C-alpha positions in Angstrom: 55.0 20.0 17.3 54.0 17.6 20.2 57.7 17.5 21.1 57.7 21.2 22.1 57.3 21.9 25.8 53.7 22.6 26.9 52.2 21.6 23.5 50.5 18.4 24.8 48.9 20.3 27.7 47.8 23.1 25.4 46.2 20.6 23.0 44.3 19.0 25.9 42.8 22.3 26.8 42.1 23.3 23.2 40.5 19.9 22.5 38.0 20.4 25.4 37.2 23.9 24.2 36.6 22.9 20.6 35.0 19.6 21.4 37.5 17.8 19.1 40.2 15.4 19.9 43.1 17.3 18.4 45.8 14.9 19.4 44.0 11.9 17.8 43.1 13.7 14.6 46.5 15.4 14.4 48.5 12.2 14.7 46.4 9.2 13.7 43.4 10.2 11.6 43.6 9.8 7.8 43.3 12.5 5.2 39.6 11.9 4.6 38.8 12.2 8.3 40.6 15.5 8.9 39.1 16.9 5.7 35.8 17.1 7.6 35.6 20.9 8.3 34.4 20.1 11.9 37.9 18.7 12.4 40.0 20.6 10.0 39.1 24.0 11.3 40.1 23.4 15.0 43.3 21.6 13.8 44.3 24.6 11.7 43.7 27.1 14.4 45.3 25.0 17.1 48.4 24.6 15.0 48.6 28.3 14.4 48.3 29.1 18.0 51.0 26.7 19.0 53.3 27.9 16.3 52.7 31.5 17.3 53.6 30.9 20.9 56.7 29.0 20.0 57.8 31.7 17.5 57.3 34.5 20.0 59.3 32.6 22.6 62.1 31.8 20.1 62.2 35.4 18.8 61.7 37.1 22.2 59.0 39.3 20.8 55.7 39.4 19.1 55.1 40.5 15.5 54.2 44.1 14.7 51.1 43.1 12.9 48.8 40.1 12.2 46.3 38.8 9.7 44.6 35.5 9.1 43.2 33.9 6.0 39.7 32.6 6.5 39.6 30.5 9.7 43.1 31.8 10.4 41.6 35.1 11.5 40.5 33.4 14.7 44.2 32.6 15.5 45.1 36.2 14.6 42.6 37.5 17.2 44.4 35.7 19.9 47.8 37.1 18.9 46.3 40.6 18.8 44.9 40.2 22.3 41.3 40.5 21.2 40.1 37.2 22.8 41.8 34.3 24.6 43.1 31.1 23.1 40.4 29.1 24.8 37.7 31.5 23.6 38.9 31.2 20.0 39.1 27.4 20.2 35.5 27.3 21.4 34.5 29.6 18.5 36.3 27.6 15.9 34.6 24.4 17.2 31.2 26.0 16.8 32.2 27.5 13.4 33.4 24.2 12.0 30.2 22.3 13.1 27.9 25.1 11.9 29.6 25.3 8.5 29.5 21.5 8.1 25.8 21.5 8.9 25.2 24.3 6.4 27.2 22.5 3.7 25.2 19.3 4.2 22.0 21.1 3.2 23.0 21.3 -0.5 25.8 19.6 -2.5 28.3 22.4 -3.2 32.0 22.8 -3.5 34.9 25.1 -4.4 37.5 25.4 -7.2 40.5 27.6 -7.7 40.6 29.7 -10.9 44.2 30.4 -11.8 45.1 33.2 -14.3 42.9 35.4 -16.4 41.7 38.9 -15.8 39.3 39.4 -12.9 36.4 41.1 -14.8 35.8 38.3 -17.3 36.3 35.7 -14.6 33.6 37.3 -12.4 31.3 37.7 -15.5 31.7 33.9 -16.2 30.9 33.1 -12.5 27.7 35.2 -12.7 26.6 33.3 -15.9 27.0 30.0 -14.0 25.5 31.1 -10.7 28.8 30.7 -8.9 30.3 33.1 -6.3 33.8 34.4 -5.7 34.8 33.0 -2.2 38.5 34.0 -1.9 40.2 36.8 -3.8 43.6 35.5 -3.1 45.6 37.9 -5.3 48.4 36.8 -7.6 46.0 35.8 -10.3 44.0 33.4 -8.1 40.3 33.5 -7.3 38.6 30.6 -5.4 35.0 30.2 -6.5 32.1 28.3 -4.9 28.7 27.0 -5.6 26.6 24.1 -7.0 28.6 21.1 -8.1 27.2 21.0 -11.7 28.1 24.6 -12.2 31.6 24.0 -10.9 31.9 21.0 -13.3 30.8 23.2 -16.2 33.5 25.8 -15.3 36.1 23.1 -15.2 35.0 21.6 -18.5 34.8 25.0 -20.2 37.4 27.3 -18.6 37.9 30.8 -19.8 40.9 31.2 -22.2 44.1 31.7 -20.2 42.8 30.1 -17.0 43.1 26.8 -15.2 40.4 25.5 -12.9 41.4 23.3 -10.0 38.7 21.5 -7.9 39.4 21.8 -4.2 38.8 19.0 -1.6 36.4 20.9 0.6 33.0 20.1 2.0 31.0 23.0 0.7 30.6 26.5 -0.7 32.3 28.4 2.2 32.3 32.2 2.3 29.0 32.4 0.3 25.3 32.7 1.0 25.2 28.9 1.4 26.7 29.5 4.9 24.0 31.9 6.2 22.9 29.4 8.9 26.4 29.1 10.1 26.6 32.9 10.5 23.6 32.8 12.9 25.2 30.1 15.0 28.6 31.9 15.3 26.9 35.3 16.0 25.1 33.7 19.0 28.4 32.3 20.3 30.3 35.6 19.8 27.6 37.5 21.8 28.8 35.7 24.9 32.4 37.2 24.6 33.6 40.6 25.8 36.6 41.4 23.5 39.6 43.7 23.9 40.7 46.1 21.3 43.7 44.9 19.3 47.0 45.5 21.0 48.9 45.4 17.7 48.1 46.0 14.0 45.3 43.7 12.9 44.1 43.4 9.3 40.7 42.1 8.4 39.7 39.8 5.5 36.6 42.0 5.0 38.5 44.6 3.0 42.1 44.5 4.0 41.8 47.5 6.4 43.3 47.7 9.9 40.8 46.9 12.7 41.1 49.0 15.8 38.0 47.8 17.7 37.7 44.3 19.3 33.9 44.4 18.8 34.3 45.1 15.1 36.9 42.4 14.8 34.5 39.8 16.1 31.7 41.1 13.9 33.9 40.8 10.9 34.7 37.2 11.9 31.0 36.4 12.0 30.1 37.9 8.7 33.2 36.5 7.0 31.6 33.0 7.1 29.3 34.0 4.3 31.4 36.7 2.7 34.4 36.6 0.4 37.9 36.5 1.8 39.7 39.6 0.4 43.3 38.4 0.9 44.3 40.4 -2.2 43.3 43.6 -0.3 45.1 42.4 2.8 48.3 42.1 0.7 47.8 45.5 -0.7 47.4 46.9 2.8 50.5 45.0 3.9 52.5 46.8 1.2 50.9 50.2 2.0 51.9 49.7 5.6 55.5 49.0 4.6 55.8 45.4 5.9 59.4 44.2 5.6 58.7 40.4 6.0 55.9 37.9 6.2 55.8 34.8 8.3 53.1 32.2 7.7 52.3 30.0 10.7 51.5 26.3 10.6 49.9 24.8 8.6 51.9 26.9 6.1 52.9 27.2 2.5 49.8 28.6 0.6 50.1 32.2 1.8 53.8 32.5 1.3 53.2 31.2 -2.2 50.7 34.0 -2.8 53.1 36.6 -1.3 55.8 35.6 -3.8 53.4 36.9 -6.6 51.4 39.6 -4.7 54.3 41.0 -2.5 57.2 40.5 -4.8 60.6 41.0 -3.1 59.2 40.7 0.4 61.1 38.0 2.5 58.9 35.2 3.7 59.1 32.1 5.9 56.6 29.3 6.1 56.6 27.6 9.6 55.7 24.0 8.6 57.7 22.2 11.3 59.6 23.2 14.5 62.8 23.3 12.4 61.4 26.4 10.6 61.2 28.4 13.8 64.8 29.6 13.8 64.5 31.1 10.3 61.1 32.7 11.3 62.6 34.2 14.4 65.5 35.6 12.5 63.2 37.2 10.0 60.9 38.6 12.7 63.9 40.2 14.5 65.4 41.3 11.3 62.1 42.9 10.2 62.1 44.9 13.5 65.7 46.1 13.1 
């Protein structure tokens, strides 16, 4: 998206706030480099912020509601007017570094469990000392914990399930991240938030957040707590959403929506060429 007006200048500001060279890592770094959560998290949030601004300009309006999955919640805070884009980039830089440091303490990882009923899957995780990290809906739970336990789960999957190891640095959204919670809480304490100006859903339990202070608190606790995207999708349906747009880097959440929000139109904004379709859906959803 560097070819869009203002993007290069925005990335320079975001890079300084996050203490990460976003242009370098977004254009030249290899996959192993940007897999480092210190780099990946700021890149993800910066891409979402840039895509959101471009979409709002193209559509001539903002969306009626926002939610973010995991680190994406930091981008959603900006769109809802809770904090500024520079504040969120500073927070994501701190979050990425703190989570990387916490992950370095113990070799851990994450795997996606596809299929199966939730209750026996959770029972199996308890037997292995693993934790549910993302309840993604649509028959998918991402689990996290010690590498030997994850290996056992992959070698001995429950009947009717598939286990897919994920290329991540640690057991995010579990108690392994407790040190990162402390670091992020200290950073958040320096921010005075606004209450959301539009509907904002939280990963905590899928509910609508009306307090900026609560939104920041949920962001902090989310680092070591499961992402309840399944409950977010249920709340979307209960609130009568008529379309879902996933901002860059995109694809995973629209895939989940096809199973968890059947019949709801979706657009994944992966490149600038997707903005027209997203703007059309955004304006159509408001009609």
